[in-house]
Structures are given as structure tokens and as C-alpha cells.
C-alpha positions in Angstrom: -5.8 -44.7 -6.3 -2.3 -44.3 -4.9 -0.2 -41.3 -4.2 3.0 -41.7 -6.2 6.2 -40.0 -5.2 6.6 -36.8 -7.1 8.7 -37.4 -10.2 11.4 -35.0 -11.2 13.4 -35.7 -14.4 16.3 -33.4 -13.8 18.1 -35.5 -11.2 17.8 -38.5 -13.5 18.9 -36.9 -16.8 21.3 -34.2 -15.7 23.2 -35.7 -12.8 26.1 -37.1 -14.7 28.5 -37.2 -11.8 31.6 -35.2 -11.0 33.4 -33.8 -14.0 31.1 -35.7 -16.4 29.3 -34.2 -19.3 25.5 -33.9 -19.0 24.1 -36.4 -21.5 21.7 -35.8 -24.3 18.2 -37.3 -24.0 15.1 -37.7 -26.2 11.6 -38.7 -25.3 8.3 -39.0 -27.2 4.8 -40.5 -27.1 4.5 -44.2 -27.8 2.3 -43.9 -31.0 0.9 -40.9 -32.9 -2.1 -41.2 -35.3 -3.5 -38.2 -37.3 -6.1 -37.9 -40.0 -9.7 -37.1 -40.9 -12.2 -39.3 -39.1 -9.6 -41.3 -37.0 -11.6 -40.8 -33.8 -14.2 -43.2 -35.1 -11.4 -45.9 -35.0 -10.5 -45.3 -31.3 -11.8 -48.7 -30.3 -9.5 -50.4 -32.9 -6.5 -48.4 -31.8 -6.9 -49.8 -28.3 -5.1 -52.9 -29.6 -1.9 -50.7 -29.5 -2.3 -50.3 -25.7 -3.8 -53.7 -24.8 -6.6 -52.1 -22.7 -9.7 -53.9 -21.8 -11.3 -51.4 -19.4 -10.6 -47.8 -20.6 -12.2 -44.8 -19.1 -12.8 -41.7 -21.2 -12.5 -38.2 -19.7 -14.3 -35.4 -21.6 -16.4 -32.4 -21.1 -20.2 -32.3 -21.1 -20.1 -30.8 -24.6 -17.6 -33.4 -25.7 -19.9 -36.2 -24.5 -22.8 -34.6 -26.4 -20.7 -34.3 -29.6 -18.8 -37.6 -29.5 -20.5 -39.9 -27.1 -22.4 -41.9 -29.7 -19.3 -42.2 -32.0 -17.2 -43.5 -29.1 -19.9 -46.0 -28.0 -20.0 -47.5 -31.5 -16.3 -47.6 -31.9 -15.7 -49.4 -28.6 -18.7 -51.7 -29.2 -17.3 -52.7 -32.6 -14.0 -53.6 -30.9 -15.7 -55.5 -28.1 -14.4 -53.1 -25.4 -16.5 -52.0 -22.4 -15.7 -48.4 -21.5 -16.8 -45.8 -18.9 -16.8 -42.1 -18.9 -16.1 -39.2 -16.5 -16.8 -35.5 -17.0 -14.0 -33.0 -16.8 -15.0 -29.6 -15.4 -12.6 -27.5 -17.3 -9.6 -26.6 -15.2 -6.3 -28.5 -14.8 -6.1 -28.0 -11.1 -4.9 -30.4 -8.3 -8.5 -30.2 -7.0 -10.0 -31.5 -10.3 -7.2 -34.1 -10.8 -7.8 -35.4 -7.3 -11.6 -35.5 -7.7 -11.6 -37.5 -10.9 -8.8 -39.8 -9.8 -10.9 -40.6 -6.7 -14.0 -41.2 -8.7 -12.3 -43.6 -11.1 -10.3 -45.3 -8.3 -13.4 -46.0 -6.3 -15.4 -47.5 -9.2 -16.1 -51.2 -9.2 -14.8 -51.7 -12.7 -11.0 -51.1 -12.7 -9.4 -48.7 -15.1 -6.4 -49.9 -17.1 -6.2 -46.9 -19.5 -7.4 -43.2 -19.2 -8.3 -41.6 -22.5 -8.6 -37.8 -22.6 -10.8 -36.2 -25.3 -10.7 -32.4 -25.3 -8.5 -29.4 -25.2 -5.1 -28.7 -23.7 -6.2 -28.6 -20.0 -8.2 -31.8 -20.4 -5.1 -33.5 -21.8 -2.9 -32.2 -19.1 -5.3 -33.2 -16.3 -5.6 -36.7 -17.7 -1.9 -37.2 -17.5 -1.9 -36.3 -13.8 -4.9 -38.5 -13.1 -3.4 -41.5 -15.0 -0.2 -41.1 -13.0 -2.1 -41.2 -9.7 -4.1 -44.2 -10.9 -0.9 -46.0 -12.0 -2.2 -46.5 -15.6 -1.2 -45.3 -19.0 -3.1 -42.5 -20.8 -4.1 -41.9 -24.4 -4.8 -38.4 -25.7 -7.4 -37.4 -28.3 -7.1 -33.6 -28.6 -10.0 -31.8 -30.2 -7.9 -28.7 -31.0 -4.5 -28.0 -32.4 -3.9 -25.1 -30.0 -1.2 -26.7 -27.9 1.6 -29.3 -27.9 0.4 -30.7 -24.5 -0.9 -34.0 -26.0 2.5 -35.5 -26.7 4.4 -34.5 -23.6 5.1 -36.0 -20.2 4.4 -32.9 -18.2 1.2 -31.0 -17.1 0.8 -27.4 -16.4 -1.1 -27.1 -13.1 -3.4 -24.1 -12.4 -5.5 -22.9 -9.5 -9.2 -23.4 -9.8 -9.4 -19.8 -10.9 -6.9 -20.3 -13.8 -3.6 -19.0 -12.5 -0.6 -21.2 -13.3 1.1 -22.5 -10.2 3.4 -25.3 -11.2 4.4 -28.0 -13.6 4.0 -31.7 -12.9 6.3 -34.2 -14.6 5.8 -37.9 -15.3 8.2 -40.7 -16.2 6.2 -41.7 -19.3 4.7 -39.8 -22.2 1.2 -40.7 -23.4 1.0 -44.2 -24.8 -1.1 -43.1 -27.7 -2.1 -39.7 -29.3 -4.9 -39.7 -31.8 -5.7 -36.4 -33.6 -8.8 -36.2 -35.8 -8.0 -33.5 -38.3 -11.7 -33.2 -39.3 -12.5 -32.2 -35.7 -9.7 -29.6 -35.8 -11.0 -28.2 -39.1 -14.4 -27.5 -37.5 -13.0 -25.8 -34.4 -12.7 -22.0 -34.1 -9.8 -20.8 -36.1 -8.4 -18.8 -33.1 -7.3 -22.1 -31.5 -5.3 -23.1 -34.5 -3.7 -19.7 -34.7 -2.8 -19.8 -31.0 -1.2 -23.2 -31.6 0.9 -21.7 -34.3 2.2 -19.1 -31.9 3.2 -21.8 -29.4 4.7 -24.1 -32.0 6.8 -21.4 -33.8 8.5 -20.6 -30.5 9.7 -24.2 -30.3 12.4 -23.6 -32.9 13.7 -20.3 -31.5 13.8 -21.7 -27.9 15.3 -25.0 -28.9 18.1 -23.4 -31.0 18.9 -21.1 -28.0 19.2 -24.1 -25.7 21.2 -26.1 -28.2 23.7 -23.2 -28.8 24.2 -22.4 -25.2 26.7 -24.8 -23.7 24.9 -24.5 -20.3 21.4 -24.8 -21.9 19.2 -27.7 -21.1 16.0 -29.4 -22.2 12.9 -29.6 -19.9 14.4 -32.9 -18.8 17.5 -31.3 -17.5 19.6 -33.0 -20.2 21.5 -31.5 -23.1 19.4 -31.3 -26.2 19.7 -33.8 -29.0 20.3 -33.3 -32.8 17.0 -35.0 -33.4 15.0 -32.6 -31.2 16.8 -29.6 -32.7 16.1 -30.8 -36.3 12.4 -31.5 -35.4 12.1 -28.1 -33.9 13.5 -26.5 -37.1 11.2 -28.5 -39.2 8.3 -27.4 -37.0 9.1 -23.7 -37.8 9.7 -24.2 -41.6 6.4 -26.1 -41.8 4.6 -23.2 -40.2 6.2 -20.6 -42.3 5.2 -22.5 -45.5 1.7 -23.7 -44.6 0.3 -21.5 -41.8 -1.8 -19.2 -43.9 -3.2 -21.9 -46.1 -4.1 -24.0 -43.0 -5.9 -21.1 -41.5 -7.9 -20.6 -44.7 -8.8 -24.3 -44.6 -10.2 -24.0 -41.1 -12.2 -21.0 -42.1 -13.7 -23.2 -44.8 -14.0 -26.2 -42.5 -12.0 -28.3 -44.9 -9.1 -30.7 -44.3 -6.3 -29.9 -46.7 -2.6 -31.0 -46.9 -1.5 -27.7 -45.4 -3.9 -28.1 -42.5 -2.6 -31.6 -41.9 1.0 -30.3 -41.9 0.2 -27.5 -39.4 -1.7 -29.8 -37.1 1.3 -32.1 -37.0 3.6 -29.1 -36.4 1.5 -27.7 -33.6 1.0 -31.1 -31.9 3.7 -33.6 -32.6 6.7 -31.6 -33.8 6.3 -28.9 -31.2 5.6 -31.4 -28.5 8.8 -33.4 -29.1 10.7 -30.2 -29.9 9.9 -28.3 -26.7 10.3 -31.3 -24.4 13.6 -32.7 -25.7 14.8 -29.4 -27.3 14.2 -27.0 -24.4 12.4 -23.8 -23.5 13.7 -20.3 -22.9 12.5 -16.7 -22.4 9.4 -17.1 -24.6 7.7 -19.6 -22.3 9.1 -18.0 -19.1 7.2 -14.8 -20.0 4.1 -16.7 -21.2 3.9 -18.4 -17.8 4.5 -15.2 -15.9 1.7 -13.4 -17.8 -0.8 -15.8 -16.3 -0.2 -14.0 -13.0 -2.3 -11.1 -14.3 -5.9 -12.4 -14.0 -7.3 -10.4 -16.9 -4.5 -11.5 -19.2 -5.1 -15.2 -18.3 -8.8 -14.8 -18.8 -8.7 -13.0 -22.2 -5.8 -14.8 -24.0 -4.8 -18.3 -25.0 -1.5 -19.8 -24.1 -0.1 -19.5 -27.6 -1.0 -15.8 -27.8 1.0 -15.2 -24.6 3.9 -17.2 -26.0 3.8 -15.0 -29.1 4.6 -11.9 -27.1 7.2 -13.9 -25.1 8.9 -15.0 -28.3 9.1 -11.5 -29.7 10.6 -10.4 -26.4 13.1 -13.2 -26.5 14.3 -12.2 -30.0 14.8 -8.7 -28.6 16.9 -10.1 -25.8 19.0 -12.1 -28.3 19.3 -9.0 -30.6 18.1 -11.1 -33.5 16.4 -8.4 -35.6 16.0 -10.5 -38.8 14.2 -13.2 -36.9 12.1 -10.6 -35.1 10.9 -9.2 -38.4 10.1 -12.6 -39.9 8.2 -13.8 -36.8 6.3 -10.5 -36.2 5.3 -10.2 -39.9 3.8 -13.7 -39.8 2.0 -13.0 -36.5 0.5 -9.8 -37.8 -0.7 -11.5 -41.0 -2.4 -14.4 -39.1 -3.8 -12.6 -36.1 -1.4 -13.3 -33.2 -0.5 -10.3 -30.9 2.6 -8.4 -31.7 2.4 -5.8 -28.9 1.3 -5.7 -25.3 -1.8 -3.6 -26.0 -3.3 -6.6 -27.9 -3.0 -8.7 -24.8 -4.8 -6.0 -22.8 -1.8 -4.3 -21.1 -1.2 -0.6 -21.1 2.5 0.2 -20.7 1.7 3.3 -18.7 -1.2 2.5 -16.4 -0.2 -1.1 -16.1 3.4 -0.5 -15.2 3.0 -2.4 -11.9 1.7 -5.5 -13.8 4.6 -5.4 -16.3 7.0 -5.2 -13.4 5.3 -8.2 -11.7 5.5 -10.2 -15.0 9.1 -9.3 -15.5 9.9 -10.2 -11.8 8.3 -13.6 -12.1 9.7 -14.5 -15.5 13.3 -13.4 -14.4 13.2 -16.0 -11.7 12.1 -18.8 -14.0 14.8 -21.5 -14.6 14.0 -21.3 -18.3 15.6 -17.8 -18.4 19.0 -19.4 -17.6 18.9 -21.0 -21.1 19.4 -17.5 -22.6 22.9 -16.6 -23.6 23.0 -13.4 -21.5 22.3 -12.6 -17.8 18.8 -11.3 -17.3 17.2 -9.7 -14.3 13.7 -8.2 -13.8 14.8 -4.7 -15.0 16.4 -5.9 -18.2 13.6 -8.2 -18.9 11.0 -5.4 -18.5 13.1 -3.2 -20.8 13.1 -6.0 -23.4 9.3 -6.3 -23.1 8.9 -2.6 -23.7 11.3 -2.6 -26.6 9.4 -5.5 -28.3 6.2 -3.7 -27.6 7.4 -0.5 -29.3 8.6 -2.5 -32.3 5.3 -4.3 -32.5 3.3 -1.1 -32.1 5.2 0.4 -35.1 4.6 -2.7 -37.2 0.9 -2.8 -36.3 0.5 0.9 -37.3 2.2 0.0 -40.6 0.3 -3.2 -41.4 -2.9 -2.7 -39.4 -4.4 -5.3 -37.0 -7.3 -6.6 -39.2 -6.2 -10.2 -38.7 -5.9 -9.9 -34.9 -9.3 -8.1 -34.7 -10.9 -10.8 -36.8 -10.2 -13.4 -34.2 -11.7 -11.4 -31.3 
């Protein structure tokens, strides 16, 4: 194991020199494969990467569910592999522990494969970077766009977000078994929809703002903007049918479309298209321990997106987004996240303060400070409360 120099994309992509225009940039994973039963072919797909000695990182439960399938697939391909158990948190401590374990093994690792949820995927990217090897990602959920990106969200061992770690390369290979996603709890798919839908609204904000930038520090590209818009239109058309498919544990065309939107389209869209207030607020909400413990990332992004649309005074989009969220079970007011606007005023102030200092906020077209951000959160909360009273919260309750 080596200790690579920390990688920051902004000086590379945004430093265009005096009086020069910041260039556009676009990045993506090397290969993406999705379909029912594709995990059984993981050994065959190793030909894409050229690996001869892969390690697989997965949880104890993942080993129990998929260990035999992986063994057969690798044996059929004539590949020897080893496994390491992920303890569940994408923290520097866990990344260092696993990197050390793999690095000290007699059999060298030439590819790290992650099989699991978003935090497992993010941890694998950090471990692979420290080992100096490529990574492949096999997500078992469609709850996040982490599998395709060259960035990891780093948490404390207790689950509080502390930083983001960037890498010069995206995963070499992403393999999504839609049959596994169809048999996962529906709440994860719904949370992924919340995260993915925000992709378009944040990307269009970054694209329209002459000073806006992507997560790379570059200007956004037409390709990323178009992919982000396709992500949103796919969700609006297929979200409810896809959710019904997961409830029935069936793989349908609508489910395949939404898995791709949640994973690939959103992953490319957010990374090369940019993030704004929705994700600034979602990250800040993790500073409240009970919010982080009780809610998934996409659920916090949902509240962040509704607040962003209030900031941007886009009432038609707010109504369209909130109506979908209410129908499928995403939160539309702070109470559904577990925050009381009266007794938790100090927590709201903390979230607003943290989010207002995020560099993502600068992609918004107006100046925002902690007070104006808190006011926008409360306005979005009031609108959401009124809509919940009108429509009810049966869908949201059904996922709890």
C-alpha cells in the first residue's frame, strides 16, 4: 500500500490561465453493464479489465448471499480471487484498515471489486486509489449514483459526513444486476429517485449560471446537461411503474429505465453537470445525528431540492417535483425528516450555516447566506406541509 498525494480536480480542470475561459469537461466510468442476472457473469467481464488477481469487498451478508455465485463465475473464467469484509461505514479508518489488509497479503491485488451499497462502493474507490489499482463496482441497490463517479463521500465512524475525496479515474467497470435491485427494499429505489431527480435541476442551474461549475471545477458540457435532463424525464415517466415492479419483485422495462437513471445518468449528470443547493443542504443535514441515522441520502436530497426550487423561485417545478415525491413516498417537509421547526430551531440554524458555506451554494444564481437559506428551508417546509395535508402521506408512511 502506498500513500498517494491527495488529488484535487479543480486546479486541473478550472485553471485556464489569465483571461482564459474555463473549459468544459466530461468524465464517466470505463464500461457500464446492467441487466437481470449479470452478476453471474462477473468472471467473464473481467476480460474488460484484464485482471488476474481481483479482490472482492462485500459485507458479511453479501458474502452469504453472493459468495457461491461469485466463486462459480470466477472459477468458470479461470480467475483466482480473494475476499475482504466491509464493516459498513465509508470512513478513513475503514478504508485504511482494508487497504492495509489487502496490501499485506501474499497474493497481490490488481483490481478491487465492490459488491454492496453506496458506502461500500465509495470505500472501494478510496481503497483502490491507495493500492494503486483500478476498481469495479457492483451495486446491490439503485439508491445512489455513487457507483459511476470518481469521488467518495467520507464519514466519521459514527456516520457524520466530513469530506469528499476525489480520484483521477472513474471506476473501470460498473455492473448492475437489476434482479438484485428488484428484490431489495423499495425504500432504497425511492431514495435513489430523490437523488437522481435533483441531478437535472442542479445541472441546469450550473449550466445557466456563467459562474457555475461542475464537481470537477470545469464548466458543464452539453452532453452532461442533456444526460441530466434525460435522467429527470425518465424518472417522471417511469418512477411509479418501477416502484410497483420492486414491490412485486419483478424486473420490468420501467424498472430497468429507473435503475439506469438512478445509477448511470445521475452519476454522469451530477459529476460533469454540477451540484447546487440541493446537495449542499443534504450534506449539511448529516450534521444532525438523528437525521443522518433515520434518513437515506436521497431523502435528504429531496428536501434540499425543494428548498433549492424555492430559492430559485421556480414554483411550477416545485409543484411538479413535490407532487411526485408525495406520490412515491419521499419527504416533502422537514417534519418527515424528523425536524420540528419550533423546538429544533437551533438544528435548522446549524444546517443552514453549514450549507451556506458549501462551495456548491455558489452555483446558485443569487447570493445566499445562512439567514436566507434558513428562510428558504422554512418556506419549502410550509409549502410541503400544505401539500401533505391536501394529499396525505400514505406513501411516505408505507416506507417507514
